[in-house]
N, C-alpha and C positions, 0 to 999 in steps of 0.2 A: 536369365531369370533373376539372378542375384543383383545385377546391375539395375534392372528395372525396379526391384523392390527398394533399392537405395534411392533411386531417382524419385520414386513416389513419396518416400519419407522426406527427402529434401524439398519437394514441392509443398509439402504440408508445413514446412518451417517458414515459408515466406510470409503468410499472414501473421504468424506468431512474432516474427521479426519486426513487422510493421507495427504491431501493438506495443511491443517492448520498447522500441526506439522512437516511435513517432506519435502514438496515440495516448498511451497511459501516462507518461511523464507530464505532458501539458495538463491532463485532467487532474493529476495530483496537485500540481501548482495552482491550478484554477480553484480547486476545492480549498486549499489553504488560504488563497486570497479572499474567497468568499467568507470563510470563517472570520478572518481578520476584519473584513468590512462589516460584518454583522456585529462583531464585538465593538468596533469603533462607533457604529451608530448607537449602541447602547450607552456609550459614554457621553453622548450629547445630552444636554439638560432636558428633562421631561420625558426621556425615553423610558419605556417599560420593558421589562424582560418578558419574553413570550417563549414558552417551551416548544411550540410547534416548529419554528424554523430550525431550532437546534436539534430537535429529534430528526428532522429531515436531513440535516447535515451529518448526523451520526450514522443514519442509514446509508447515505451516499458514500461516506468514508469506508464503511463496512463493505459495501458493494464493490468499491474500488479494490480493497484488500482482497476480497474474494476473487475478483477477476485477475488480479496479479498472481494469486495462488493457483488459479486455474491454468495459467500459462506454464507455471512450473510443473504442474501435474502433466500437462500435455507433452512438455519436453522430456519428462521422465519416461513417458510411454514411448516416445519416439526413440529414446536411447535404448530401451528394452527391445524395441522392434529391430534396431540396428544390431543388437547383440545376437538376435535370432538368424541374421543373414549368414549363410554358410559360404565361405570363400572357395571351398573345394580346391585349395592350392593355387588359385589364380591370384597373381600379384596385382593385377588391375582391380579386382574386386576388393582385395585387402586395402589397397591404397585409397580407393574411393570411399570405402567404409570408414577408414581412419580419418579422412578429411571430414566426412559427415559427422563423426562422433566429436571431432574438435569443434565443429560449428555448433553442434547441439550443446556441448559443454560451455562454450562461450555465451550462448544465449541463456543457458541455465543459470550461470553466475549473475548475469545482468537481470534476469527475471527474479532471482532471489533478492537481489538488491532492491528491486522495485517492491517486493513483498515487505521488506524491512522498512522501506520508505513509507509505504501505505499504512503500515502498522503505526509508525510514528505520527502519520497524519491523523489517524484515529485518535491517538493520545492527545495530540495537539488540539483537535476539536473538543475533546473532553475537558481539557484545561481551559479553553477559551469560553466554554459555556458558563454563563452566569447562573446563579441560583434563581429559580422561579419565585414569583411573589408569594405563592402559597407555601413554598419551602421556607422562605425568609420569615413569614409570619409564624410558622411552626417553630422555627429555630429561635425566634425572638421570645416566644412564650416559654420555651424550654430554658432559654438562657436566663430569664427572669428568676426561675426557680433554682438555677444552678449557682455554684459558688463562683465569685469573680476570678478571672484569670489574670495573673500578673503578666505585664508586657514582656518580661524576659522569657516566659515560657511559650510564647507564641511561635509556632513553627512556620517559617516562610519557605515556600516551595519555589525555588528558582531553577527552572530547567532550561537546558540549551534548546535553541530553536532547531527545526528540522530542515536545514538548508542543504543537506547532502544530496547530490544528484547521482544517478547511476552512470556508469561509464558508457560512453557513446560508441557506436560501431565505427 
């Protein structure tokens, strides 16, 4: 009975493993590439900033982060389920459970790395998003009434790019 419970838990790890190692990393990379491409298109002469594509990118990045976090949650639940399995003194059950816990912990660390990467992706999309024309017009009218700013006091935000990748299996 205990071995069957462990086998069931291990079977539920296969789709999570597929997501963590094969499906989510390319989706994160693709989302970053799309954000860069949209920003690049805006740098072409005559291009206008539109808020709708960027809103879509922010939603997509948030959904990816949520999906990565859901994998962490699923793995935590599987870890708790493994903790509930009683070995009743059986060495075979203990060894099988220990191997399953190690597998879950390895997946968990990689899933947490994906969550971190997805959060960085969200921040990256936010940094890449240009101000909308309406916001620019409002800020221009406000800046006309504001005191001039000296060039030395301008804060330049130079952030590192998010090129970290999670460890592969």
